[in-house]
C-alpha beads as a LAMMPS data file, in Angstrom:
LAMMPS data file: protein, C-alpha beads

257 atoms
256 bonds

1 atom types
1 bond types

-500.0 500.0 xlo xhi
-500.0 500.0 ylo yhi
-500.0 500.0 zlo zhi

Masses

1 110.0

Atoms # bond

1 1 1 312.117 -460.212 -214.481
2 1 1 313.513 -462.929 -216.652
3 1 1 316.523 -462.806 -214.370
4 1 1 314.681 -463.711 -211.023
5 1 1 312.352 -466.985 -213.082
6 1 1 315.633 -468.189 -214.156
7 1 1 317.091 -468.255 -210.908
8 1 1 313.752 -469.523 -209.340
9 1 1 313.972 -472.389 -212.014
10 1 1 317.789 -472.987 -211.479
11 1 1 317.692 -473.095 -207.770
12 1 1 314.158 -474.999 -207.740
13 1 1 315.842 -478.418 -207.622
14 1 1 317.891 -477.952 -204.822
15 1 1 315.434 -476.185 -202.430
16 1 1 314.285 -479.259 -200.504
17 1 1 318.612 -480.607 -201.805
18 1 1 321.148 -478.109 -200.603
19 1 1 324.275 -477.784 -202.250
20 1 1 327.136 -476.089 -200.750
21 1 1 329.028 -475.797 -204.639
22 1 1 329.198 -474.114 -206.879
23 1 1 329.746 -476.274 -209.432
24 1 1 326.313 -478.296 -211.057
25 1 1 324.343 -478.123 -213.997
26 1 1 322.978 -474.718 -214.471
27 1 1 319.796 -476.626 -216.114
28 1 1 318.637 -480.175 -214.904
29 1 1 316.041 -482.133 -216.712
30 1 1 313.637 -482.143 -213.403
31 1 1 314.507 -478.214 -213.092
32 1 1 310.419 -476.319 -212.690
33 1 1 309.388 -473.060 -212.148
34 1 1 307.366 -472.452 -208.622
35 1 1 305.756 -469.878 -206.743
36 1 1 308.726 -467.082 -206.942
37 1 1 308.374 -467.468 -210.278
38 1 1 303.901 -467.497 -210.800
39 1 1 303.796 -464.651 -208.506
40 1 1 306.838 -462.271 -210.397
41 1 1 304.392 -462.648 -213.321
42 1 1 301.409 -461.721 -211.122
43 1 1 303.208 -458.212 -209.974
44 1 1 304.524 -457.601 -213.823
45 1 1 300.414 -457.807 -214.539
46 1 1 299.574 -455.885 -211.571
47 1 1 302.084 -453.570 -212.351
48 1 1 300.609 -453.186 -215.971
49 1 1 297.587 -452.932 -214.694
50 1 1 298.061 -449.692 -213.078
51 1 1 300.045 -451.044 -209.968
52 1 1 297.635 -450.148 -207.511
53 1 1 297.210 -451.655 -204.269
54 1 1 294.056 -453.989 -206.039
55 1 1 295.918 -454.446 -209.460
56 1 1 298.500 -456.501 -207.413
57 1 1 296.049 -458.501 -205.422
58 1 1 293.355 -458.662 -208.215
59 1 1 296.811 -460.425 -210.064
60 1 1 298.663 -462.477 -207.116
61 1 1 295.317 -464.239 -206.467
62 1 1 294.632 -464.453 -210.541
63 1 1 297.613 -466.213 -210.821
64 1 1 297.672 -467.889 -208.231
65 1 1 294.885 -470.055 -208.365
66 1 1 296.029 -470.209 -212.003
67 1 1 299.117 -472.386 -210.703
68 1 1 297.655 -474.010 -207.811
69 1 1 300.577 -476.248 -206.933
70 1 1 303.545 -474.142 -207.467
71 1 1 304.842 -474.351 -203.515
72 1 1 302.927 -471.458 -202.033
73 1 1 303.924 -471.365 -198.323
74 1 1 301.323 -471.752 -196.122
75 1 1 300.009 -468.460 -194.760
76 1 1 300.302 -466.877 -198.102
77 1 1 298.438 -470.363 -199.847
78 1 1 295.605 -469.223 -197.184
79 1 1 295.368 -466.106 -198.218
80 1 1 295.269 -466.543 -202.430
81 1 1 292.953 -469.387 -202.124
82 1 1 290.087 -466.920 -199.284
83 1 1 288.043 -464.546 -200.029
84 1 1 290.453 -461.716 -197.574
85 1 1 292.311 -458.995 -199.482
86 1 1 293.865 -457.699 -196.200
87 1 1 297.307 -458.271 -195.990
88 1 1 298.707 -460.553 -193.094
89 1 1 301.937 -459.154 -191.806
90 1 1 304.125 -461.031 -193.221
91 1 1 308.306 -460.926 -193.405
92 1 1 308.779 -463.786 -195.894
93 1 1 311.005 -463.121 -198.654
94 1 1 308.254 -463.875 -201.033
95 1 1 308.109 -459.912 -201.350
96 1 1 311.732 -459.792 -202.571
97 1 1 311.401 -462.443 -204.894
98 1 1 308.517 -461.271 -206.733
99 1 1 309.552 -457.318 -206.870
100 1 1 311.526 -457.696 -209.814
101 1 1 308.849 -456.035 -212.569
102 1 1 308.816 -452.629 -210.401
103 1 1 312.218 -452.271 -210.061
104 1 1 312.854 -452.289 -213.935
105 1 1 310.282 -450.532 -214.647
106 1 1 310.698 -447.763 -212.365
107 1 1 312.633 -444.252 -213.759
108 1 1 313.750 -443.441 -210.936
109 1 1 314.982 -444.919 -207.637
110 1 1 312.243 -443.059 -205.559
111 1 1 309.537 -444.888 -207.488
112 1 1 311.184 -448.294 -207.685
113 1 1 311.242 -448.423 -203.844
114 1 1 307.323 -446.939 -203.893
115 1 1 306.355 -449.833 -205.973
116 1 1 307.811 -452.089 -204.397
117 1 1 306.399 -451.076 -200.938
118 1 1 303.070 -451.190 -202.764
119 1 1 303.447 -454.661 -204.553
120 1 1 304.599 -455.791 -201.239
121 1 1 302.220 -454.513 -198.220
122 1 1 299.222 -455.958 -199.981
123 1 1 300.402 -459.555 -197.670
124 1 1 304.008 -458.555 -196.438
125 1 1 303.078 -455.175 -194.524
126 1 1 305.913 -456.046 -192.047
127 1 1 308.659 -453.925 -191.868
128 1 1 311.290 -456.385 -192.602
129 1 1 308.523 -457.795 -195.510
130 1 1 308.580 -454.111 -196.708
131 1 1 311.814 -453.603 -196.336
132 1 1 312.846 -456.708 -198.100
133 1 1 311.600 -456.384 -201.061
134 1 1 312.623 -452.265 -201.219
135 1 1 316.179 -453.192 -200.526
136 1 1 316.128 -455.177 -203.394
137 1 1 314.402 -453.304 -205.671
138 1 1 316.785 -450.539 -205.022
139 1 1 319.770 -453.180 -205.878
140 1 1 317.635 -453.879 -208.915
141 1 1 317.862 -450.532 -210.297
142 1 1 320.907 -449.259 -209.585
143 1 1 322.348 -451.958 -210.829
144 1 1 320.434 -451.211 -214.533
145 1 1 321.327 -447.526 -214.010
146 1 1 325.056 -448.193 -213.847
147 1 1 325.638 -447.748 -210.326
148 1 1 328.522 -450.285 -209.417
149 1 1 328.914 -452.859 -206.627
150 1 1 330.295 -450.298 -204.626
151 1 1 327.675 -448.160 -204.629
152 1 1 325.067 -450.359 -204.656
153 1 1 326.455 -451.737 -201.377
154 1 1 326.824 -448.718 -199.552
155 1 1 323.151 -447.263 -200.786
156 1 1 322.169 -450.829 -199.280
157 1 1 324.134 -450.681 -195.998
158 1 1 322.941 -447.009 -195.462
159 1 1 319.821 -447.266 -196.015
160 1 1 318.324 -450.831 -195.448
161 1 1 321.157 -451.434 -192.322
162 1 1 321.770 -454.642 -193.841
163 1 1 324.854 -456.151 -192.994
164 1 1 327.232 -456.915 -196.839
165 1 1 330.530 -457.128 -195.534
166 1 1 330.382 -460.877 -195.154
167 1 1 331.607 -463.016 -197.885
168 1 1 329.924 -466.508 -199.049
169 1 1 332.877 -468.501 -197.926
170 1 1 332.070 -467.059 -194.588
171 1 1 328.351 -467.692 -194.541
172 1 1 328.018 -470.700 -196.738
173 1 1 329.279 -473.231 -193.996
174 1 1 326.679 -472.410 -191.177
175 1 1 323.559 -470.556 -193.697
176 1 1 320.509 -472.972 -193.149
177 1 1 316.926 -472.952 -194.954
178 1 1 315.689 -469.550 -193.768
179 1 1 311.973 -467.910 -195.605
180 1 1 312.236 -464.280 -193.950
181 1 1 313.779 -461.321 -195.908
182 1 1 316.373 -460.366 -193.104
183 1 1 317.796 -464.028 -193.446
184 1 1 317.644 -463.801 -197.636
185 1 1 317.700 -460.491 -198.818
186 1 1 321.597 -459.694 -197.747
187 1 1 322.714 -462.877 -198.700
188 1 1 321.024 -463.109 -202.287
189 1 1 322.903 -459.725 -202.620
190 1 1 326.372 -460.688 -201.610
191 1 1 325.438 -463.813 -203.908
192 1 1 325.588 -460.616 -207.061
193 1 1 327.556 -458.500 -205.234
194 1 1 331.169 -461.211 -205.233
195 1 1 329.631 -462.861 -209.168
196 1 1 331.377 -462.032 -211.906
197 1 1 328.888 -462.223 -214.984
198 1 1 325.252 -463.022 -214.708
199 1 1 325.659 -467.492 -214.825
200 1 1 328.116 -466.798 -211.796
201 1 1 325.457 -465.150 -209.507
202 1 1 323.034 -467.740 -209.575
203 1 1 325.568 -470.188 -209.430
204 1 1 326.749 -468.554 -205.979
205 1 1 323.366 -467.994 -204.746
206 1 1 323.002 -471.885 -204.886
207 1 1 325.623 -472.601 -203.232
208 1 1 324.873 -471.318 -200.111
209 1 1 322.055 -474.070 -199.666
210 1 1 319.171 -472.513 -198.085
211 1 1 315.788 -471.136 -199.445
212 1 1 318.022 -471.698 -203.126
213 1 1 314.906 -471.162 -205.422
214 1 1 314.089 -467.903 -204.090
215 1 1 318.213 -467.005 -203.252
216 1 1 318.680 -467.487 -206.723
217 1 1 315.521 -465.805 -208.536
218 1 1 316.510 -462.200 -205.944
219 1 1 320.287 -462.632 -207.016
220 1 1 319.454 -463.397 -210.781
221 1 1 316.985 -460.218 -210.911
222 1 1 319.876 -458.157 -210.000
223 1 1 322.004 -459.945 -211.908
224 1 1 319.844 -459.774 -214.720
225 1 1 319.841 -455.929 -214.486
226 1 1 323.657 -455.868 -214.175
227 1 1 324.891 -457.773 -216.472
228 1 1 322.222 -458.536 -219.047
229 1 1 320.957 -462.368 -219.762
230 1 1 323.134 -464.600 -222.236
231 1 1 320.435 -465.746 -224.851
232 1 1 321.067 -469.131 -224.096
233 1 1 320.516 -469.221 -220.859
234 1 1 317.323 -467.557 -221.198
235 1 1 315.690 -469.974 -224.172
236 1 1 316.492 -472.516 -221.525
237 1 1 314.374 -471.242 -219.144
238 1 1 311.662 -469.653 -221.494
239 1 1 311.335 -474.114 -222.196
240 1 1 310.418 -474.537 -218.614
241 1 1 307.438 -472.286 -218.994
242 1 1 304.245 -472.399 -220.554
243 1 1 302.984 -470.325 -223.037
244 1 1 300.849 -468.126 -220.279
245 1 1 304.021 -467.000 -218.261
246 1 1 305.872 -466.879 -221.495
247 1 1 303.225 -464.185 -222.764
248 1 1 303.139 -462.014 -219.503
249 1 1 307.384 -461.774 -219.368
250 1 1 306.992 -461.095 -223.484
251 1 1 304.176 -458.215 -222.873
252 1 1 305.972 -456.752 -219.600
253 1 1 309.256 -456.385 -222.035
254 1 1 307.683 -454.490 -224.391
255 1 1 306.589 -451.957 -221.743
256 1 1 310.380 -451.595 -221.151
257 1 1 311.611 -451.365 -224.780

Bonds

1 1 1 2
2 1 2 3
3 1 3 4
4 1 4 5
5 1 5 6
6 1 6 7
7 1 7 8
8 1 8 9
9 1 9 10
10 1 10 11
11 1 11 12
12 1 12 13
13 1 13 14
14 1 14 15
15 1 15 16
16 1 16 17
17 1 17 18
18 1 18 19
19 1 19 20
20 1 20 21
21 1 21 22
22 1 22 23
23 1 23 24
24 1 24 25
25 1 25 26
26 1 26 27
27 1 27 28
28 1 28 29
29 1 29 30
30 1 30 31
31 1 31 32
32 1 32 33
33 1 33 34
34 1 34 35
35 1 35 36
36 1 36 37
37 1 37 38
38 1 38 39
39 1 39 40
40 1 40 41
41 1 41 42
42 1 42 43
43 1 43 44
44 1 44 45
45 1 45 46
46 1 46 47
47 1 47 48
48 1 48 49
49 1 49 50
50 1 50 51
51 1 51 52
52 1 52 53
53 1 53 54
54 1 54 55
55 1 55 56
56 1 56 57
57 1 57 58
58 1 58 59
59 1 59 60
60 1 60 61
61 1 61 62
62 1 62 63
63 1 63 64
64 1 64 65
65 1 65 66
66 1 66 67
67 1 67 68
68 1 68 69
69 1 69 70
70 1 70 71
71 1 71 72
72 1 72 73
73 1 73 74
74 1 74 75
75 1 75 76
76 1 76 77
77 1 77 78
78 1 78 79
79 1 79 80
80 1 80 81
81 1 81 82
82 1 82 83
83 1 83 84
84 1 84 85
85 1 85 86
86 1 86 87
87 1 87 88
88 1 88 89
89 1 89 90
90 1 90 91
91 1 91 92
92 1 92 93
93 1 93 94
94 1 94 95
95 1 95 96
96 1 96 97
97 1 97 98
98 1 98 99
99 1 99 100
100 1 100 101
101 1 101 102
102 1 102 103
103 1 103 104
104 1 104 105
105 1 105 106
106 1 106 107
107 1 107 108
108 1 108 109
109 1 109 110
110 1 110 111
111 1 111 112
112 1 112 113
113 1 113 114
114 1 114 115
115 1 115 116
116 1 116 117
117 1 117 118
118 1 118 119
119 1 119 120
120 1 120 121
121 1 121 122
122 1 122 123
123 1 123 124
124 1 124 125
125 1 125 126
126 1 126 127
127 1 127 128
128 1 128 129
129 1 129 130
130 1 130 131
131 1 131 132
132 1 132 133
133 1 133 134
134 1 134 135
135 1 135 136
136 1 136 137
137 1 137 138
138 1 138 139
139 1 139 140
140 1 140 141
141 1 141 142
142 1 142 143
143 1 143 144
144 1 144 145
145 1 145 146
146 1 146 147
147 1 147 148
148 1 148 149
149 1 149 150
150 1 150 151
151 1 151 152
152 1 152 153
153 1 153 154
154 1 154 155
155 1 155 156
156 1 156 157
157 1 157 158
158 1 158 159
159 1 159 160
160 1 160 161
161 1 161 162
162 1 162 163
163 1 163 164
164 1 164 165
165 1 165 166
166 1 166 167
167 1 167 168
168 1 168 169
169 1 169 170
170 1 170 171
171 1 171 172
172 1 172 173
173 1 173 174
174 1 174 175
175 1 175 176
176 1 176 177
177 1 177 178
178 1 178 179
179 1 179 180
180 1 180 181
181 1 181 182
182 1 182 183
183 1 183 184
184 1 184 185
185 1 185 186
186 1 186 187
187 1 187 188
188 1 188 189
189 1 189 190
190 1 190 191
191 1 191 192
192 1 192 193
193 1 193 194
194 1 194 195
195 1 195 196
196 1 196 197
197 1 197 198
198 1 198 199
199 1 199 200
200 1 200 201
201 1 201 202
202 1 202 203
203 1 203 204
204 1 204 205
205 1 205 206
206 1 206 207
207 1 207 208
208 1 208 209
209 1 209 210
210 1 210 211
211 1 211 212
212 1 212 213
213 1 213 214
214 1 214 215
215 1 215 216
216 1 216 217
217 1 217 218
218 1 218 219
219 1 219 220
220 1 220 221
221 1 221 222
222 1 222 223
223 1 223 224
224 1 224 225
225 1 225 226
226 1 226 227
227 1 227 228
228 1 228 229
229 1 229 230
230 1 230 231
231 1 231 232
232 1 232 233
233 1 233 234
234 1 234 235
235 1 235 236
236 1 236 237
237 1 237 238
238 1 238 239
239 1 239 240
240 1 240 241
241 1 241 242
242 1 242 243
243 1 243 244
244 1 244 245
245 1 245 246
246 1 246 247
247 1 247 248
248 1 248 249
249 1 249 250
250 1 250 251
251 1 251 252
252 1 252 253
253 1 253 254
254 1 254 255
255 1 255 256
256 1 256 257
């Protein structure tokens, strides 16, 4: 969970000012948290409340309204601030950027994929929206339980049919802003697969350009599970958050100890 939040914060200042390099200050004074962090916190609370669809819906609406200016997509924002509780067939990458808590708390790969679907489908019930969340959750779970990069790559390619054979150098020149799962999740996983440590994965993701905060959130969620999160990076990220968000992070981490 904290890996996703770090990726969001680091990538926040580059979402609308893309860079195509790994050479940048990891934390700038103007870094901030976005909807990626807020909805990751919401999924964590929904899971702790029971992990049923209504639990996720209640938590998302609660946190979304608590942080109304976090930068939600148009359709999600409409859902968030309306009285409807019905999904709207989205395949946006929001389902994947918020999924890390379910993968980290799952006891089996099947459980990670099951709760990824539940957390996604309350809004992103398009097959690609669910697929993106499940593929991300599977990568996180496998990374956190000792799976090798080769095993993660083989599983995701086989089950979810994402092309993970491309390199970052091949993707980077022509990559542009894309908010879909199918145009974000594979690239974020590749950024992890090419990484040497947690920070390197974040830098890989941001260097692609595109929807940089969400790319880095997805890569960071996998990298955090695989490598752990360096304490100095964690501390820098927590300084950007308010007490309410820190509280939900700490509460969720207690459930994993």
